[in-house]
PyMOL CGO cylinders between C-alpha atoms (Angstrom):
from pymol import cmd
from pymol.cgo import CYLINDER

trace = [
    CYLINDER, 0.01, 0.03, -0.13, 1.00, 3.68, 0.02, 0.3, 1, 1, 1, 1, 1, 1,
    CYLINDER, 1.00, 3.68, 0.02, 4.17, 4.11, 1.90, 0.3, 1, 1, 1, 1, 1, 1,
    CYLINDER, 4.17, 4.11, 1.90, 3.82, 6.16, 5.12, 0.3, 1, 1, 1, 1, 1, 1,
    CYLINDER, 3.82, 6.16, 5.12, 6.28, 8.34, 6.91, 0.3, 1, 1, 1, 1, 1, 1,
    CYLINDER, 6.28, 8.34, 6.91, 6.16, 10.11, 10.49, 0.3, 1, 1, 1, 1, 1, 1,
    CYLINDER, 6.16, 10.11, 10.49, 6.37, 13.82, 10.16, 0.3, 1, 1, 1, 1, 1, 1,
    CYLINDER, 6.37, 13.82, 10.16, 6.29, 16.70, 12.96, 0.3, 1, 1, 1, 1, 1, 1,
    CYLINDER, 6.29, 16.70, 12.96, 3.76, 15.99, 15.77, 0.3, 1, 1, 1, 1, 1, 1,
    CYLINDER, 3.76, 15.99, 15.77, 3.23, 12.19, 14.69, 0.3, 1, 1, 1, 1, 1, 1,
    CYLINDER, 3.23, 12.19, 14.69, 1.42, 13.09, 11.94, 0.3, 1, 1, 1, 1, 1, 1,
    CYLINDER, 1.42, 13.09, 11.94, 1.41, 10.61, 8.99, 0.3, 1, 1, 1, 1, 1, 1,
    CYLINDER, 1.41, 10.61, 8.99, 2.54, 11.53, 5.54, 0.3, 1, 1, 1, 1, 1, 1,
    CYLINDER, 2.54, 11.53, 5.54, 2.13, 9.07, 2.52, 0.3, 1, 1, 1, 1, 1, 1,
    CYLINDER, 2.13, 9.07, 2.52, 3.88, 9.07, -0.83, 0.3, 1, 1, 1, 1, 1, 1,
    CYLINDER, 3.88, 9.07, -0.83, 2.51, 8.06, -3.95, 0.3, 1, 1, 1, 1, 1, 1,
    CYLINDER, 2.51, 8.06, -3.95, 3.41, 4.72, -4.60, 0.3, 1, 1, 1, 1, 1, 1,
    CYLINDER, 3.41, 4.72, -4.60, 5.07, 3.83, -7.87, 0.3, 1, 1, 1, 1, 1, 1,
    CYLINDER, 5.07, 3.83, -7.87, 3.56, 1.60, -10.77, 0.3, 1, 1, 1, 1, 1, 1,
    CYLINDER, 3.56, 1.60, -10.77, 4.44, -1.96, -10.15, 0.3, 1, 1, 1, 1, 1, 1,
    CYLINDER, 4.44, -1.96, -10.15, 5.22, -1.94, -14.24, 0.3, 1, 1, 1, 1, 1, 1,
    CYLINDER, 5.22, -1.94, -14.24, 6.48, 0.58, -16.89, 0.3, 1, 1, 1, 1, 1, 1,
    CYLINDER, 6.48, 0.58, -16.89, 3.70, 2.86, -17.98, 0.3, 1, 1, 1, 1, 1, 1,
    CYLINDER, 3.70, 2.86, -17.98, 3.26, 1.24, -21.34, 0.3, 1, 1, 1, 1, 1, 1,
    CYLINDER, 3.26, 1.24, -21.34, 3.13, -2.11, -20.10, 0.3, 1, 1, 1, 1, 1, 1,
    CYLINDER, 3.13, -2.11, -20.10, -0.59, -2.64, -20.03, 0.3, 1, 1, 1, 1, 1, 1,
    CYLINDER, -0.59, -2.64, -20.03, -1.00, -1.64, -24.11, 0.3, 1, 1, 1, 1, 1, 1,
    CYLINDER, -1.00, -1.64, -24.11, -3.03, -1.97, -26.13, 0.3, 1, 1, 1, 1, 1, 1,
    CYLINDER, -3.03, -1.97, -26.13, -5.57, -2.55, -23.40, 0.3, 1, 1, 1, 1, 1, 1,
    CYLINDER, -5.57, -2.55, -23.40, -4.70, 0.63, -21.22, 0.3, 1, 1, 1, 1, 1, 1,
    CYLINDER, -4.70, 0.63, -21.22, -2.33, 3.08, -23.23, 0.3, 1, 1, 1, 1, 1, 1,
    CYLINDER, -2.33, 3.08, -23.23, 0.81, 4.62, -21.60, 0.3, 1, 1, 1, 1, 1, 1,
    CYLINDER, 0.81, 4.62, -21.60, -1.18, 7.88, -22.32, 0.3, 1, 1, 1, 1, 1, 1,
    CYLINDER, -1.18, 7.88, -22.32, -3.96, 6.55, -19.68, 0.3, 1, 1, 1, 1, 1, 1,
    CYLINDER, -3.96, 6.55, -19.68, -1.47, 5.36, -17.06, 0.3, 1, 1, 1, 1, 1, 1,
    CYLINDER, -1.47, 5.36, -17.06, 0.62, 8.61, -17.09, 0.3, 1, 1, 1, 1, 1, 1,
    CYLINDER, 0.62, 8.61, -17.09, -2.45, 10.90, -16.50, 0.3, 1, 1, 1, 1, 1, 1,
    CYLINDER, -2.45, 10.90, -16.50, -4.37, 8.49, -14.27, 0.3, 1, 1, 1, 1, 1, 1,
    CYLINDER, -4.37, 8.49, -14.27, -1.45, 7.53, -11.98, 0.3, 1, 1, 1, 1, 1, 1,
    CYLINDER, -1.45, 7.53, -11.98, 0.70, 10.75, -12.38, 0.3, 1, 1, 1, 1, 1, 1,
    CYLINDER, 0.70, 10.75, -12.38, -2.32, 13.25, -12.00, 0.3, 1, 1, 1, 1, 1, 1,
    CYLINDER, -2.32, 13.25, -12.00, -5.24, 11.67, -10.46, 0.3, 1, 1, 1, 1, 1, 1,
    CYLINDER, -5.24, 11.67, -10.46, -3.93, 9.32, -8.19, 0.3, 1, 1, 1, 1, 1, 1,
    CYLINDER, -3.93, 9.32, -8.19, -1.13, 12.04, -7.14, 0.3, 1, 1, 1, 1, 1, 1,
    CYLINDER, -1.13, 12.04, -7.14, -3.99, 14.54, -6.46, 0.3, 1, 1, 1, 1, 1, 1,
    CYLINDER, -3.99, 14.54, -6.46, -5.69, 12.14, -4.25, 0.3, 1, 1, 1, 1, 1, 1,
    CYLINDER, -5.69, 12.14, -4.25, -2.49, 11.46, -2.20, 0.3, 1, 1, 1, 1, 1, 1,
    CYLINDER, -2.49, 11.46, -2.20, -1.50, 15.19, -2.03, 0.3, 1, 1, 1, 1, 1, 1,
    CYLINDER, -1.50, 15.19, -2.03, -4.83, 16.21, -0.82, 0.3, 1, 1, 1, 1, 1, 1,
    CYLINDER, -4.83, 16.21, -0.82, -5.32, 13.61, 1.79, 0.3, 1, 1, 1, 1, 1, 1,
    CYLINDER, -5.32, 13.61, 1.79, -1.49, 14.74, 3.08, 0.3, 1, 1, 1, 1, 1, 1,
    CYLINDER, -1.49, 14.74, 3.08, -2.99, 18.32, 3.19, 0.3, 1, 1, 1, 1, 1, 1,
    CYLINDER, -2.99, 18.32, 3.19, -6.33, 17.20, 5.17, 0.3, 1, 1, 1, 1, 1, 1,
    CYLINDER, -6.33, 17.20, 5.17, -3.96, 14.89, 7.54, 0.3, 1, 1, 1, 1, 1, 1,
    CYLINDER, -3.96, 14.89, 7.54, -2.06, 17.64, 8.83, 0.3, 1, 1, 1, 1, 1, 1,
    CYLINDER, -2.06, 17.64, 8.83, -4.89, 19.64, 9.78, 0.3, 1, 1, 1, 1, 1, 1,
    CYLINDER, -4.89, 19.64, 9.78, -6.67, 16.85, 11.41, 0.3, 1, 1, 1, 1, 1, 1,
    CYLINDER, -6.67, 16.85, 11.41, -6.53, 15.19, 14.57, 0.3, 1, 1, 1, 1, 1, 1,
    CYLINDER, -6.53, 15.19, 14.57, -6.44, 11.52, 13.30, 0.3, 1, 1, 1, 1, 1, 1,
    CYLINDER, -6.44, 11.52, 13.30, -3.79, 9.53, 14.67, 0.3, 1, 1, 1, 1, 1, 1,
    CYLINDER, -3.79, 9.53, 14.67, -3.24, 6.03, 12.42, 0.3, 1, 1, 1, 1, 1, 1,
    CYLINDER, -3.24, 6.03, 12.42, -0.29, 3.50, 11.78, 0.3, 1, 1, 1, 1, 1, 1,
    CYLINDER, -0.29, 3.50, 11.78, -1.55, 2.80, 8.12, 0.3, 1, 1, 1, 1, 1, 1,
    CYLINDER, -1.55, 2.80, 8.12, -3.64, 4.09, 5.10, 0.3, 1, 1, 1, 1, 1, 1,
    CYLINDER, -3.64, 4.09, 5.10, -6.15, 1.55, 6.18, 0.3, 1, 1, 1, 1, 1, 1,
    CYLINDER, -6.15, 1.55, 6.18, -6.68, 2.95, 9.35, 0.3, 1, 1, 1, 1, 1, 1,
    CYLINDER, -6.68, 2.95, 9.35, -7.03, 6.56, 7.87, 0.3, 1, 1, 1, 1, 1, 1,
    CYLINDER, -7.03, 6.56, 7.87, -9.81, 5.10, 5.60, 0.3, 1, 1, 1, 1, 1, 1,
    CYLINDER, -9.81, 5.10, 5.60, -11.66, 3.30, 8.14, 0.3, 1, 1, 1, 1, 1, 1,
    CYLINDER, -11.66, 3.30, 8.14, -11.62, 5.93, 10.75, 0.3, 1, 1, 1, 1, 1, 1,
    CYLINDER, -11.62, 5.93, 10.75, -12.34, 9.17, 8.59, 0.3, 1, 1, 1, 1, 1, 1,
    CYLINDER, -12.34, 9.17, 8.59, -15.11, 10.64, 6.62, 0.3, 1, 1, 1, 1, 1, 1,
    CYLINDER, -15.11, 10.64, 6.62, -16.11, 13.46, 4.50, 0.3, 1, 1, 1, 1, 1, 1,
    CYLINDER, -16.11, 13.46, 4.50, -13.28, 14.80, 2.41, 0.3, 1, 1, 1, 1, 1, 1,
    CYLINDER, -13.28, 14.80, 2.41, -10.71, 13.18, 4.51, 0.3, 1, 1, 1, 1, 1, 1,
    CYLINDER, -10.71, 13.18, 4.51, -12.17, 9.82, 3.68, 0.3, 1, 1, 1, 1, 1, 1,
    CYLINDER, -12.17, 9.82, 3.68, -12.85, 10.46, 0.00, 0.3, 1, 1, 1, 1, 1, 1,
    CYLINDER, -12.85, 10.46, 0.00, -9.32, 11.07, -0.64, 0.3, 1, 1, 1, 1, 1, 1,
    CYLINDER, -9.32, 11.07, -0.64, -7.94, 8.69, 1.47, 0.3, 1, 1, 1, 1, 1, 1,
    CYLINDER, -7.94, 8.69, 1.47, -9.99, 5.79, 0.15, 0.3, 1, 1, 1, 1, 1, 1,
    CYLINDER, -9.99, 5.79, 0.15, -9.05, 6.98, -3.33, 0.3, 1, 1, 1, 1, 1, 1,
    CYLINDER, -9.05, 6.98, -3.33, -5.83, 6.81, -2.56, 0.3, 1, 1, 1, 1, 1, 1,
    CYLINDER, -5.83, 6.81, -2.56, -6.08, 3.32, -1.18, 0.3, 1, 1, 1, 1, 1, 1,
    CYLINDER, -6.08, 3.32, -1.18, -8.33, 2.13, -4.04, 0.3, 1, 1, 1, 1, 1, 1,
    CYLINDER, -8.33, 2.13, -4.04, -5.84, 3.15, -6.87, 0.3, 1, 1, 1, 1, 1, 1,
    CYLINDER, -5.84, 3.15, -6.87, -3.05, 1.57, -5.18, 0.3, 1, 1, 1, 1, 1, 1,
    CYLINDER, -3.05, 1.57, -5.18, -5.04, -1.62, -4.86, 0.3, 1, 1, 1, 1, 1, 1,
    CYLINDER, -5.04, -1.62, -4.86, -6.21, -1.13, -8.79, 0.3, 1, 1, 1, 1, 1, 1,
    CYLINDER, -6.21, -1.13, -8.79, -2.80, -0.97, -10.26, 0.3, 1, 1, 1, 1, 1, 1,
    CYLINDER, -2.80, -0.97, -10.26, -1.71, -4.10, -8.41, 0.3, 1, 1, 1, 1, 1, 1,
    CYLINDER, -1.71, -4.10, -8.41, -4.96, -5.70, -9.92, 0.3, 1, 1, 1, 1, 1, 1,
    CYLINDER, -4.96, -5.70, -9.92, -3.68, -5.24, -13.12, 0.3, 1, 1, 1, 1, 1, 1,
    CYLINDER, -3.68, -5.24, -13.12, -1.04, -7.45, -14.87, 0.3, 1, 1, 1, 1, 1, 1,
    CYLINDER, -1.04, -7.45, -14.87, 0.98, -6.90, -18.12, 0.3, 1, 1, 1, 1, 1, 1,
    CYLINDER, 0.98, -6.90, -18.12, 0.65, -10.67, -18.91, 0.3, 1, 1, 1, 1, 1, 1,
    CYLINDER, 0.65, -10.67, -18.91, -2.55, -12.48, -19.75, 0.3, 1, 1, 1, 1, 1, 1,
    CYLINDER, -2.55, -12.48, -19.75, -3.52, -14.73, -17.15, 0.3, 1, 1, 1, 1, 1, 1,
    CYLINDER, -3.52, -14.73, -17.15, -6.37, -16.81, -16.00, 0.3, 1, 1, 1, 1, 1, 1,
    CYLINDER, -6.37, -16.81, -16.00, -7.18, -18.19, -12.24, 0.3, 1, 1, 1, 1, 1, 1,
    CYLINDER, -7.18, -18.19, -12.24, -5.86, -21.53, -11.27, 0.3, 1, 1, 1, 1, 1, 1,
    CYLINDER, -5.86, -21.53, -11.27, -5.70, -23.89, -8.51, 0.3, 1, 1, 1, 1, 1, 1,
    CYLINDER, -5.70, -23.89, -8.51, -7.62, -22.68, -5.30, 0.3, 1, 1, 1, 1, 1, 1,
    CYLINDER, -7.62, -22.68, -5.30, -8.53, -19.40, -6.91, 0.3, 1, 1, 1, 1, 1, 1,
    CYLINDER, -8.53, -19.40, -6.91, -10.19, -21.03, -9.77, 0.3, 1, 1, 1, 1, 1, 1,
    CYLINDER, -10.19, -21.03, -9.77, -11.98, -23.75, -7.37, 0.3, 1, 1, 1, 1, 1, 1,
    CYLINDER, -11.98, -23.75, -7.37, -13.53, -21.03, -5.35, 0.3, 1, 1, 1, 1, 1, 1,
    CYLINDER, -13.53, -21.03, -5.35, -14.95, -18.89, -8.17, 0.3, 1, 1, 1, 1, 1, 1,
    CYLINDER, -14.95, -18.89, -8.17, -16.18, -22.23, -9.46, 0.3, 1, 1, 1, 1, 1, 1,
    CYLINDER, -16.18, -22.23, -9.46, -18.04, -23.01, -6.17, 0.3, 1, 1, 1, 1, 1, 1,
    CYLINDER, -18.04, -23.01, -6.17, -19.14, -19.47, -5.52, 0.3, 1, 1, 1, 1, 1, 1,
    CYLINDER, -19.14, -19.47, -5.52, -20.22, -18.30, -9.03, 0.3, 1, 1, 1, 1, 1, 1,
    CYLINDER, -20.22, -18.30, -9.03, -20.73, -21.76, -10.56, 0.3, 1, 1, 1, 1, 1, 1,
    CYLINDER, -20.73, -21.76, -10.56, -17.96, -21.21, -13.30, 0.3, 1, 1, 1, 1, 1, 1,
    CYLINDER, -17.96, -21.21, -13.30, -14.88, -18.81, -13.93, 0.3, 1, 1, 1, 1, 1, 1,
    CYLINDER, -14.88, -18.81, -13.93, -17.24, -17.60, -17.27, 0.3, 1, 1, 1, 1, 1, 1,
    CYLINDER, -17.24, -17.60, -17.27, -19.99, -16.72, -14.85, 0.3, 1, 1, 1, 1, 1, 1,
    CYLINDER, -19.99, -16.72, -14.85, -17.70, -14.66, -12.66, 0.3, 1, 1, 1, 1, 1, 1,
    CYLINDER, -17.70, -14.66, -12.66, -16.46, -12.90, -15.82, 0.3, 1, 1, 1, 1, 1, 1,
    CYLINDER, -16.46, -12.90, -15.82, -20.08, -11.72, -16.61, 0.3, 1, 1, 1, 1, 1, 1,
    CYLINDER, -20.08, -11.72, -16.61, -20.96, -10.57, -13.25, 0.3, 1, 1, 1, 1, 1, 1,
    CYLINDER, -20.96, -10.57, -13.25, -17.95, -8.70, -12.72, 0.3, 1, 1, 1, 1, 1, 1,
    CYLINDER, -17.95, -8.70, -12.72, -18.29, -6.98, -16.25, 0.3, 1, 1, 1, 1, 1, 1,
    CYLINDER, -18.29, -6.98, -16.25, -22.29, -6.55, -15.36, 0.3, 1, 1, 1, 1, 1, 1,
    CYLINDER, -22.29, -6.55, -15.36, -20.92, -4.62, -11.82, 0.3, 1, 1, 1, 1, 1, 1,
    CYLINDER, -20.92, -4.62, -11.82, -18.41, -2.42, -13.74, 0.3, 1, 1, 1, 1, 1, 1,
    CYLINDER, -18.41, -2.42, -13.74, -20.72, -1.55, -16.33, 0.3, 1, 1, 1, 1, 1, 1,
    CYLINDER, -20.72, -1.55, -16.33, -23.76, -1.23, -14.47, 0.3, 1, 1, 1, 1, 1, 1,
    CYLINDER, -23.76, -1.23, -14.47, -22.41, 0.99, -11.78, 0.3, 1, 1, 1, 1, 1, 1,
    CYLINDER, -22.41, 0.99, -11.78, -23.92, 4.51, -12.32, 0.3, 1, 1, 1, 1, 1, 1,
    CYLINDER, -23.92, 4.51, -12.32, -21.67, 7.17, -12.31, 0.3, 1, 1, 1, 1, 1, 1,
    CYLINDER, -21.67, 7.17, -12.31, -17.99, 6.92, -10.94, 0.3, 1, 1, 1, 1, 1, 1,
    CYLINDER, -17.99, 6.92, -10.94, -17.00, 3.87, -8.75, 0.3, 1, 1, 1, 1, 1, 1,
    CYLINDER, -17.00, 3.87, -8.75, -15.58, 0.42, -8.73, 0.3, 1, 1, 1, 1, 1, 1,
    CYLINDER, -15.58, 0.42, -8.73, -16.27, -3.10, -8.96, 0.3, 1, 1, 1, 1, 1, 1,
    CYLINDER, -16.27, -3.10, -8.96, -14.94, -5.56, -6.55, 0.3, 1, 1, 1, 1, 1, 1,
    CYLINDER, -14.94, -5.56, -6.55, -14.19, -9.16, -6.28, 0.3, 1, 1, 1, 1, 1, 1,
    CYLINDER, -14.19, -9.16, -6.28, -14.20, -9.63, -2.36, 0.3, 1, 1, 1, 1, 1, 1,
    CYLINDER, -14.20, -9.63, -2.36, -14.12, -12.53, 0.13, 0.3, 1, 1, 1, 1, 1, 1,
    CYLINDER, -14.12, -12.53, 0.13, -16.86, -11.74, 2.57, 0.3, 1, 1, 1, 1, 1, 1,
    CYLINDER, -16.86, -11.74, 2.57, -16.89, -14.21, 5.44, 0.3, 1, 1, 1, 1, 1, 1,
    CYLINDER, -16.89, -14.21, 5.44, -15.65, -17.14, 3.38, 0.3, 1, 1, 1, 1, 1, 1,
    CYLINDER, -15.65, -17.14, 3.38, -17.65, -16.67, 0.30, 0.3, 1, 1, 1, 1, 1, 1,
    CYLINDER, -17.65, -16.67, 0.30, -16.47, -14.68, -2.89, 0.3, 1, 1, 1, 1, 1, 1,
    CYLINDER, -16.47, -14.68, -2.89, -18.68, -12.27, -3.88, 0.3, 1, 1, 1, 1, 1, 1,
    CYLINDER, -18.68, -12.27, -3.88, -18.96, -9.33, -6.80, 0.3, 1, 1, 1, 1, 1, 1,
    CYLINDER, -18.96, -9.33, -6.80, -19.65, -5.93, -5.61, 0.3, 1, 1, 1, 1, 1, 1,
    CYLINDER, -19.65, -5.93, -5.61, -20.02, -2.44, -6.72, 0.3, 1, 1, 1, 1, 1, 1,
    CYLINDER, -20.02, -2.44, -6.72, -19.28, 0.58, -4.87, 0.3, 1, 1, 1, 1, 1, 1,
    CYLINDER, -19.28, 0.58, -4.87, -19.84, 4.57, -6.09, 0.3, 1, 1, 1, 1, 1, 1,
    CYLINDER, -19.84, 4.57, -6.09, -17.14, 7.21, -5.90, 0.3, 1, 1, 1, 1, 1, 1,
    CYLINDER, -17.14, 7.21, -5.90, -14.78, 6.43, -3.17, 0.3, 1, 1, 1, 1, 1, 1,
    CYLINDER, -14.78, 6.43, -3.17, -16.25, 3.82, -1.16, 0.3, 1, 1, 1, 1, 1, 1,
    CYLINDER, -16.25, 3.82, -1.16, -14.63, 0.43, -0.83, 0.3, 1, 1, 1, 1, 1, 1,
    CYLINDER, -14.63, 0.43, -0.83, -15.44, -2.77, 0.75, 0.3, 1, 1, 1, 1, 1, 1,
    CYLINDER, -15.44, -2.77, 0.75, -12.07, -2.50, 2.96, 0.3, 1, 1, 1, 1, 1, 1,
    CYLINDER, -12.07, -2.50, 2.96, -13.51, -0.22, 5.04, 0.3, 1, 1, 1, 1, 1, 1,
    CYLINDER, -13.51, -0.22, 5.04, -16.47, -2.14, 5.98, 0.3, 1, 1, 1, 1, 1, 1,
    CYLINDER, -16.47, -2.14, 5.98, -14.17, -5.51, 6.90, 0.3, 1, 1, 1, 1, 1, 1,
    CYLINDER, -14.17, -5.51, 6.90, -14.30, -7.28, 3.31, 0.3, 1, 1, 1, 1, 1, 1,
    CYLINDER, -14.30, -7.28, 3.31, -10.96, -8.68, 1.91, 0.3, 1, 1, 1, 1, 1, 1,
    CYLINDER, -10.96, -8.68, 1.91, -10.63, -7.41, -1.39, 0.3, 1, 1, 1, 1, 1, 1,
    CYLINDER, -10.63, -7.41, -1.39, -9.12, -9.49, -3.82, 0.3, 1, 1, 1, 1, 1, 1,
    CYLINDER, -9.12, -9.49, -3.82, -9.28, -7.72, -7.23, 0.3, 1, 1, 1, 1, 1, 1,
    CYLINDER, -9.28, -7.72, -7.23, -11.13, -4.40, -8.33, 0.3, 1, 1, 1, 1, 1, 1,
    CYLINDER, -11.13, -4.40, -8.33, -11.75, -2.49, -11.73, 0.3, 1, 1, 1, 1, 1, 1,
    CYLINDER, -11.75, -2.49, -11.73, -11.62, 1.30, -11.74, 0.3, 1, 1, 1, 1, 1, 1,
    CYLINDER, -11.62, 1.30, -11.74, -15.05, 2.70, -13.52, 0.3, 1, 1, 1, 1, 1, 1,
    CYLINDER, -15.05, 2.70, -13.52, -14.38, 6.30, -13.07, 0.3, 1, 1, 1, 1, 1, 1,
    CYLINDER, -14.38, 6.30, -13.07, -14.17, 8.13, -16.55, 0.3, 1, 1, 1, 1, 1, 1,
    CYLINDER, -14.17, 8.13, -16.55, -10.57, 8.91, -16.41, 0.3, 1, 1, 1, 1, 1, 1,
    CYLINDER, -10.57, 8.91, -16.41, -9.76, 5.16, -16.22, 0.3, 1, 1, 1, 1, 1, 1,
    CYLINDER, -9.76, 5.16, -16.22, -10.79, 4.61, -19.80, 0.3, 1, 1, 1, 1, 1, 1,
    CYLINDER, -10.79, 4.61, -19.80, -12.00, 7.67, -21.54, 0.3, 1, 1, 1, 1, 1, 1,
    CYLINDER, -12.00, 7.67, -21.54, -8.43, 8.30, -23.10, 0.3, 1, 1, 1, 1, 1, 1,
    CYLINDER, -8.43, 8.30, -23.10, -8.70, 4.64, -24.97, 0.3, 1, 1, 1, 1, 1, 1,
    CYLINDER, -8.70, 4.64, -24.97, -12.35, 4.05, -25.18, 0.3, 1, 1, 1, 1, 1, 1,
    CYLINDER, -12.35, 4.05, -25.18, -14.27, 7.12, -24.87, 0.3, 1, 1, 1, 1, 1, 1,
    CYLINDER, -14.27, 7.12, -24.87, -17.67, 6.42, -23.69, 0.3, 1, 1, 1, 1, 1, 1,
    CYLINDER, -17.67, 6.42, -23.69, -17.47, 2.82, -24.26, 0.3, 1, 1, 1, 1, 1, 1,
    CYLINDER, -17.47, 2.82, -24.26, -17.08, 1.52, -20.68, 0.3, 1, 1, 1, 1, 1, 1,
    CYLINDER, -17.08, 1.52, -20.68, -18.07, -1.76, -21.46, 0.3, 1, 1, 1, 1, 1, 1,
    CYLINDER, -18.07, -1.76, -21.46, -15.44, -2.39, -24.10, 0.3, 1, 1, 1, 1, 1, 1,
    CYLINDER, -15.44, -2.39, -24.10, -12.59, -1.38, -21.23, 0.3, 1, 1, 1, 1, 1, 1,
    CYLINDER, -12.59, -1.38, -21.23, -14.21, -3.64, -18.94, 0.3, 1, 1, 1, 1, 1, 1,
    CYLINDER, -14.21, -3.64, -18.94, -14.48, -6.74, -21.01, 0.3, 1, 1, 1, 1, 1, 1,
    CYLINDER, -14.48, -6.74, -21.01, -10.64, -5.87, -22.29, 0.3, 1, 1, 1, 1, 1, 1,
    CYLINDER, -10.64, -5.87, -22.29, -9.37, -5.69, -18.84, 0.3, 1, 1, 1, 1, 1, 1,
    CYLINDER, -9.37, -5.69, -18.84, -11.38, -8.82, -17.47, 0.3, 1, 1, 1, 1, 1, 1,
    CYLINDER, -11.38, -8.82, -17.47, -10.23, -10.79, -20.61, 0.3, 1, 1, 1, 1, 1, 1,
    CYLINDER, -10.23, -10.79, -20.61, -6.49, -9.82, -20.87, 0.3, 1, 1, 1, 1, 1, 1,
    CYLINDER, -6.49, -9.82, -20.87, -5.35, -7.76, -17.82, 0.3, 1, 1, 1, 1, 1, 1,
    CYLINDER, -5.35, -7.76, -17.82, -6.53, -9.12, -14.20, 0.3, 1, 1, 1, 1, 1, 1,
    CYLINDER, -6.53, -9.12, -14.20, -3.89, -10.11, -11.84, 0.3, 1, 1, 1, 1, 1, 1,
    CYLINDER, -3.89, -10.11, -11.84, -5.02, -13.42, -10.58, 0.3, 1, 1, 1, 1, 1, 1,
    CYLINDER, -5.02, -13.42, -10.58, -1.35, -14.24, -8.87, 0.3, 1, 1, 1, 1, 1, 1,
    CYLINDER, -1.35, -14.24, -8.87, -2.48, -11.17, -6.99, 0.3, 1, 1, 1, 1, 1, 1,
    CYLINDER, -2.48, -11.17, -6.99, -5.82, -12.02, -6.25, 0.3, 1, 1, 1, 1, 1, 1,
    CYLINDER, -5.82, -12.02, -6.25, -4.92, -15.63, -5.08, 0.3, 1, 1, 1, 1, 1, 1,
    CYLINDER, -4.92, -15.63, -5.08, -2.14, -14.18, -2.77, 0.3, 1, 1, 1, 1, 1, 1,
    CYLINDER, -2.14, -14.18, -2.77, -4.87, -12.02, -1.38, 0.3, 1, 1, 1, 1, 1, 1,
    CYLINDER, -4.87, -12.02, -1.38, -7.54, -14.85, -1.20, 0.3, 1, 1, 1, 1, 1, 1,
    CYLINDER, -7.54, -14.85, -1.20, -4.53, -16.87, 0.71, 0.3, 1, 1, 1, 1, 1, 1,
    CYLINDER, -4.53, -16.87, 0.71, -3.43, -13.86, 3.06, 0.3, 1, 1, 1, 1, 1, 1,
    CYLINDER, -3.43, -13.86, 3.06, -4.23, -14.15, 6.78, 0.3, 1, 1, 1, 1, 1, 1,
    CYLINDER, -4.23, -14.15, 6.78, -4.22, -10.33, 6.51, 0.3, 1, 1, 1, 1, 1, 1,
    CYLINDER, -4.22, -10.33, 6.51, -6.49, -7.93, 4.51, 0.3, 1, 1, 1, 1, 1, 1,
    CYLINDER, -6.49, -7.93, 4.51, -4.29, -6.92, 1.76, 0.3, 1, 1, 1, 1, 1, 1,
]
cmd.load_cgo(trace, "trace")
């Protein structure tokens, strides 16, 4: 997650985490131009605004997750978006891959098939009205697909997040214009990081 460092008065300051791959690594599904704008402008702005708000707040926390779970209003929106975006970059992979082993077994158990999961995940992404996110989560031992609006994140409600897909317009408009469904389909088919999802599934801690 976002790196935190201690500043004066024991306040937290978070740094923008680097992308886990080069800006052109997800092309042609997601272009280098989109990643440069999305990570270098949008994600950075959330982190910068969160730091400004933290400097004026009385919140004491040991991690970005703590800030998200203990804040509301503008601070929550920016902290949650900082966390969501870091999780989103890790949910993507430059190489096409598909779930295997325990991950595939869980998908088949809880959705009927991998294909059924893909359909449900795409429906959550395209059906979310306005800005938001589609998520694959583990909630009390059962895999579920959920959508959240704006900055909301299932992590704040105690769910273990496995994968996410950003459906804010800045995630896809450069490459797909208003065709969110084409963006969602391309990412689901070619760029989801199933190794990351399986690590999250097997982790004793929330990622």
